[in-house]
C-alpha positions in Angstrom: -135.2 53.0 82.5 -137.7 50.7 80.8 -136.3 47.7 79.1 -135.8 48.1 75.3 -135.9 45.4 72.6 -134.0 45.4 69.3 -136.3 45.8 66.3 -135.2 43.8 63.3 -136.1 42.8 59.8 -136.8 39.1 58.9 -133.1 38.9 57.9 -132.1 40.2 61.4 -131.0 43.6 60.2 -131.3 46.1 63.1 -134.0 48.7 62.6 -133.7 50.4 66.0 -134.7 50.1 69.6 -138.1 50.3 71.2 -139.4 50.1 74.8 -140.5 46.4 75.3 -144.1 47.0 76.2 -144.6 49.4 73.2 -143.1 46.7 70.8 -145.4 44.1 72.3 -148.5 46.4 72.0 -147.6 47.1 68.3 -146.6 43.5 67.5 -143.3 44.6 66.0 -140.6 42.1 65.1 -137.8 42.0 67.6 -134.9 39.8 68.7 -135.5 37.1 71.3 -134.1 33.8 72.6 -135.5 30.7 74.2 -133.6 28.1 76.2 -134.7 24.5 76.6 -132.9 22.8 79.4 -133.0 19.1 80.0 -131.8 16.9 82.9 -129.7 13.8 82.2 -132.9 11.8 82.1 -134.0 13.8 79.0 -136.8 15.6 80.9 -137.5 19.2 80.0 -137.2 22.0 82.6 -140.3 24.1 82.9 -140.6 27.4 84.8 -143.8 28.9 86.1 -143.9 32.6 85.5 -144.2 34.8 88.6 -147.6 36.1 89.5 -146.3 39.7 89.1 -145.4 39.4 85.4 -147.2 41.9 83.2 -148.4 39.3 80.8 -148.8 35.5 81.0 -148.4 35.4 84.8 -148.6 32.0 86.5 -148.2 30.1 83.3 -145.7 27.4 82.6 -143.0 28.0 79.9 -139.5 26.9 78.9 -136.5 27.4 81.1 -135.8 31.0 79.9 -137.3 33.2 77.2 -136.3 36.8 76.8 -134.5 39.4 74.7 -130.9 40.3 74.1 -129.9 43.8 74.9 -128.6 46.2 72.3 -125.1 45.0 71.3 -125.5 41.7 73.1 -125.3 38.4 71.3 -128.2 36.0 71.5 -126.1 33.4 73.4 -124.8 36.0 75.9 -128.3 37.2 76.5 -129.5 33.7 77.1 -126.7 33.0 79.5 -127.4 36.3 81.3 -131.1 35.4 81.7 -130.3 31.9 83.0 -128.3 33.5 85.7 -130.9 36.3 86.4 -134.0 34.1 86.5 -132.8 30.6 87.6 -129.4 31.5 89.3 -127.5 29.0 87.2 -124.6 28.9 84.7 -124.8 26.2 82.1 -123.3 25.5 78.6 -125.9 25.9 75.9 -125.9 25.4 72.1 -128.0 27.1 69.5 -130.3 24.6 67.6 -132.2 26.9 65.2 -134.0 30.2 64.8 -137.4 31.1 63.4 -140.0 33.9 63.4 -143.3 33.6 65.0 -146.2 35.9 66.1 -148.5 35.1 69.0 -151.3 36.9 70.7 -150.5 36.8 74.5 -153.7 38.6 75.6 -154.3 42.1 77.0 -153.7 43.6 73.5 -150.1 42.3 73.5 -148.2 40.4 70.9 -145.0 38.5 70.8 -143.5 38.9 67.3 -140.0 37.5 67.5 -137.0 36.4 65.6 -136.3 33.7 68.2 -133.0 31.9 68.6 -133.5 28.6 70.4 -130.8 27.1 72.6 -130.5 23.8 74.5 -128.5 22.5 77.3 -128.3 19.9 80.1 -128.5 20.8 83.8 -128.9 18.6 86.8 -127.9 21.1 89.6 -129.7 23.3 92.1 -131.6 26.5 91.2 -131.6 29.9 93.0 -134.9 31.3 91.6 -135.5 35.0 91.2 -139.0 35.1 92.7 -139.8 38.3 90.7 -139.4 36.2 87.6 -140.1 32.5 88.4 -142.4 31.1 91.1 -141.4 27.4 90.6 -139.6 25.0 88.3 -140.2 21.3 87.5 -138.9 18.7 85.0 -141.3 16.8 82.7 -140.9 14.2 80.0 -141.7 15.4 76.4 -144.4 12.7 76.2 -146.1 13.9 79.5 -145.6 17.5 78.6 -147.4 17.2 75.2 -150.3 15.4 76.8 -150.5 18.0 79.5 -150.5 20.8 76.9 -153.3 19.2 74.9 -155.4 18.7 78.0 -154.8 22.1 79.6 -153.4 24.5 77.0 -154.3 27.6 79.1 -151.7 26.5 81.7 -148.9 27.3 79.2 -147.6 30.4 77.5 -148.6 30.9 73.9 -145.0 31.2 72.7 -143.9 28.1 74.5 -146.5 26.0 72.7 -145.3 27.4 69.3 -141.6 27.1 70.1 -142.0 23.5 71.5 -143.8 22.6 68.2 -140.9 24.0 66.2 -138.4 22.2 68.5 -140.1 18.9 68.0 -140.2 19.4 64.2 -136.4 20.1 64.2 -135.9 16.8 66.1 -137.8 14.8 63.5 
């Protein structure tokens, strides 16, 4: 069965379910979560999306970004995807949520009510190569410089969510 997303209003009231690709083709608002992980040196974990991903392959993004299943909480979905993609279990805390819309190419849109979580992780990864080709840590300073010099190396949503994250820090 194809993966479904939970369609919502701007107030997070459930409207129904839709197949993920169809929701992305139509740019419909749906639930999502993003996880920013840091090591104990304050560097952010980045993952490079696997080459087989149906959009934004081989681009760098935050530790995990995905969608909760129907009936699943945002935090439970985030913890599930940390295990499925990176092979890790880590404590995370929600920092904020916001709505964004981004053109991700190929006629696809991310239009998400995104709950952003953070955590600290210094351990080993067991990458799911169907999802993630590699990971690395980078300082926020170097990361923002790298994004400004080579924005095409990063997912559209990551650039938006990172901007929101940095605003919430300030």
